[in-house]
C-alpha positions in Angstrom: 78.9 95.4 97.1 77.8 96.2 93.5 81.1 97.8 92.7 83.0 94.8 94.0 80.7 92.4 92.1 81.3 94.4 88.9 85.0 94.6 89.5 85.1 90.8 90.1 83.3 90.2 86.8 85.6 92.4 84.9 88.7 90.7 86.4 87.2 87.3 85.7 86.5 88.2 82.1 90.0 89.6 81.7 91.7 86.6 83.2 89.5 84.3 81.0 90.5 86.2 77.9 94.2 86.1 78.8 93.9 82.4 79.3 92.2 81.8 76.0 94.9 83.9 74.2 97.7 82.0 76.0 96.2 78.6 75.2 95.6 79.6 71.6 99.2 80.6 71.3 100.2 77.1 72.4 97.8 75.3 70.1 99.9 73.8 67.4 99.6 75.7 64.1 98.5 74.2 60.8 100.7 76.3 58.5 104.2 76.9 57.4 105.2 79.2 60.2 108.7 78.6 61.2 109.3 76.6 64.5 105.8 77.2 65.9 105.1 73.5 65.7 108.4 72.6 67.3 108.2 74.6 70.5 105.8 76.1 73.0 106.5 79.6 71.8 103.5 81.8 71.0 102.5 81.8 67.4 101.0 85.0 66.0 98.2 84.9 63.5 99.3 86.1 60.1 95.9 86.2 58.5 95.0 89.3 56.6 92.0 89.8 54.3 94.1 90.7 51.3 91.0 90.5 49.0 88.1 92.9 49.2 84.8 91.0 49.4 83.8 90.1 45.9 80.8 92.0 44.7 77.7 90.0 44.8 76.2 89.7 41.4 72.6 89.5 40.4 72.8 85.7 39.8 69.7 83.9 41.2 70.4 81.1 43.6 68.0 79.2 45.7 67.1 81.5 48.6 68.6 84.6 47.1 65.1 86.2 47.1 64.7 85.5 50.8 68.1 86.6 52.2 68.6 90.3 51.8 71.6 92.5 52.6 71.9 93.8 56.2 72.9 97.5 56.0 75.6 98.6 58.3 77.2 95.3 59.5 80.2 93.3 58.4 78.7 89.8 58.2 76.2 89.4 55.3 74.2 86.2 55.1 73.4 87.1 51.4 77.1 87.3 50.6 77.8 84.0 52.4 75.0 82.3 50.3 76.5 83.8 47.1 80.0 82.3 47.9 78.5 79.0 49.0 76.8 78.6 45.6 79.7 80.0 43.7 81.9 77.2 45.2 79.8 74.5 43.6 82.0 73.3 40.8 81.3 70.9 37.9 81.0 67.1 38.5 80.3 67.7 42.3 83.6 69.4 42.9 84.2 72.4 45.2 86.0 75.4 43.9 88.7 76.5 46.4 88.7 80.3 46.2 84.9 80.7 46.6 85.2 78.1 49.4 87.8 80.3 51.2 85.6 83.4 50.6 82.8 81.5 52.4 85.2 81.2 55.4 86.1 84.9 55.2 82.4 85.6 55.7 82.0 83.0 58.4 84.8 84.5 60.3 82.9 87.8 60.4 79.9 85.8 61.7 81.9 84.2 64.5 83.6 87.5 65.5 80.1 89.0 65.8 79.4 86.6 68.6 81.9 88.2 70.9 85.7 88.7 71.4 86.4 85.4 73.0 85.1 83.5 69.9 88.4 84.7 68.4 89.7 81.5 70.0 88.1 79.7 67.1 88.6 82.3 64.3 92.4 82.4 65.1 92.8 78.9 63.9 90.5 79.2 60.9 92.3 82.3 59.7 95.6 80.5 59.9 94.3 77.6 57.8 92.9 80.0 55.2 96.2 81.8 55.0 98.1 78.5 54.4 95.9 77.3 51.5 96.0 80.7 49.8 99.8 80.8 50.2 100.1 77.3 48.7 97.9 78.5 45.8 100.0 81.6 45.3 103.2 79.5 45.2 101.6 77.1 42.7 100.7 80.1 40.4 104.2 81.4 40.6 105.6 77.9 39.7 103.2 77.7 36.7 104.4 81.0 35.4 108.0 79.9 35.7 107.2 76.7 33.8 105.5 78.6 31.0 108.4 81.0 30.7 111.0 78.3 30.7 109.2 76.1 28.2 108.0 79.1 26.1 104.7 77.4 25.9 101.9 79.9 26.5 99.3 77.1 25.7 99.8 75.6 29.1 96.6 75.9 31.2 96.3 78.5 33.9 94.2 76.1 36.0 96.5 74.8 38.7 96.4 72.3 41.5 94.7 74.5 44.0 91.8 75.4 41.7 89.4 73.0 43.4 89.2 70.5 46.3 89.5 67.6 44.0 92.5 68.9 42.0 94.3 69.9 45.3 93.9 66.5 46.9 94.9 64.6 43.8 98.0 66.8 43.2 99.2 66.6 46.7 98.9 62.9 46.8 100.8 62.5 43.5 103.6 64.8 44.8 103.9 63.0 48.1 103.0 66.1 50.1 100.4 64.3 52.2 101.4 61.9 55.0 99.1 59.4 56.7 101.5 59.0 59.6 102.6 62.4 60.6 101.6 66.1 60.4 102.6 67.9 57.2 102.0 71.5 55.9 99.7 70.2 53.2 96.5 71.9 51.9 94.8 68.5 52.2 95.4 68.3 56.0 94.5 71.9 56.4 91.3 71.5 54.4 90.3 68.6 56.7 90.4 70.9 59.7 88.3 73.5 57.9 85.9 70.7 56.9 85.3 69.7 60.5 84.8 73.3 61.5 82.3 73.8 58.8 80.3 70.9 60.2 80.4 72.5 63.6 78.9 75.7 62.3 76.3 73.7 60.3 75.2 71.9 63.5 75.1 75.1 65.4 72.8 76.7 62.8 70.6 73.6 62.9 70.3 73.8 66.7 69.5 77.5 66.5 66.7 76.7 64.2 65.2 73.8 66.1 66.1 74.1 69.8 63.7 76.1 72.1 64.5 79.7 72.9 65.2 78.8 76.5 68.5 77.1 75.5 71.3 79.6 75.3 73.8 80.2 72.4 76.6 78.9 74.6 74.8 75.6 75.3 74.2 75.0 71.6 77.8 75.9 70.7 79.0 73.5 73.3 76.9 70.7 72.1 78.0 71.1 68.5 81.6 71.4 69.6 81.5 68.2 71.6 80.0 66.4 68.7 82.5 67.5 66.0 85.6 69.2 67.2 86.3 68.1 70.8 87.3 64.6 69.8 90.2 66.1 67.8 91.3 68.6 70.4 93.7 68.1 73.4 92.3 68.5 76.9 93.6 72.1 77.4 92.0 73.3 74.2 88.7 71.8 75.3 88.9 73.6 78.7 89.7 76.9 77.0 86.8 76.4 74.6 84.5 76.1 77.6 85.4 79.7 78.6 84.3 80.7 75.1 80.9 79.1 75.5 80.3 80.7 78.8 80.9 84.2 77.3 78.5 83.7 74.4 75.8 86.4 73.9 72.1 85.6 73.9 70.4 84.2 70.8 68.9 87.6 70.0 72.3 88.6 68.6 71.9 85.9 65.9 68.5 87.4 64.9 70.2 90.8 64.5 72.9 89.2 62.3 70.4 88.0 59.8 68.2 91.1 60.1 65.1 89.6 61.6 63.3 90.2 64.8 61.7 86.9 65.6 62.8 83.3 65.4 60.0 82.5 63.0 61.5 85.0 60.5 64.9 83.5 61.0 63.9 79.9 60.2 63.8 80.2 56.4 67.1 82.1 56.4 68.7 79.4 58.6 67.3 76.6 56.4 68.6 78.1 53.2 72.1 78.6 54.6 72.2 75.1 56.1 71.2 73.5 52.8 74.0 75.4 51.0 76.6 74.5 53.7 75.5 70.9 53.8 76.0 70.5 50.0 79.6 71.9 50.3 80.3 69.7 53.2 79.0 66.5 51.6 81.0 67.2 48.4 84.2 67.7 50.4 83.4 64.7 52.6 83.2 62.5 49.5 86.5 63.7 48.1 88.3 63.2 51.4 86.7 59.8 52.0 87.6 58.6 48.5 91.2 59.2 49.3 91.1 57.9 52.9 91.9 61.4 54.2 89.2 61.8 56.9 91.7 60.9 59.6 94.9 62.7 58.6 97.1 63.4 61.6 
């Protein structure tokens, strides 16, 4: 009976994983990947971490003396905090490349929660790839302009330098549509913006909810609050499989290199504060341009 029970659990897990992968392949993409948004053909993720993690400097940020490096693991809360603070631009702007580096680190965090969480990271990776590709194209365009005008005095700071500059430039160029889906950085940023709030809520729940409540429960609650209203029915059903496969909360303690919840609380609060500042700044820029409901 034990063998049959274990076999059944293995089969159920395998079927669940296949279903999540299948549904993920049908989920309409955000990026410029030919014909994926016009058919039900599977779309492969093209994300690749082309950049090595930036070396964390000795700059002192709020909380940098509390969060230390965790030897031997991919996700580093100290590196995430560094990127979050590095993304804080002048005049309450958000610098795009450090913002995307935050997501590189958050992807490692989500992947550490189990293979099925790849259901979420798949879409995040796709969005990061798109914005970086748009930035790369913008840089190439600027170089061509400088060469054609023979004017080396033109600034190297382009439209995808920050959240504000990207939103403004894409509005001026007519790239953003308020009626239909477009392959714009603004629309893609909005999706990342929502996902960041989901992670913020999850961390808040991890810091405040009693230990009896599972990681899956807390993930589900945060998802229902933020992301579910924007997802079709079949995506919500597939997400439910992810929540059921979540590890226990002890895994999170390991990720931030502590043994007890009491030790994790200051780490969680510091990260939440940094994420909240990034989210509030981005929210203001999107709201100012009526972009919080882009299709």
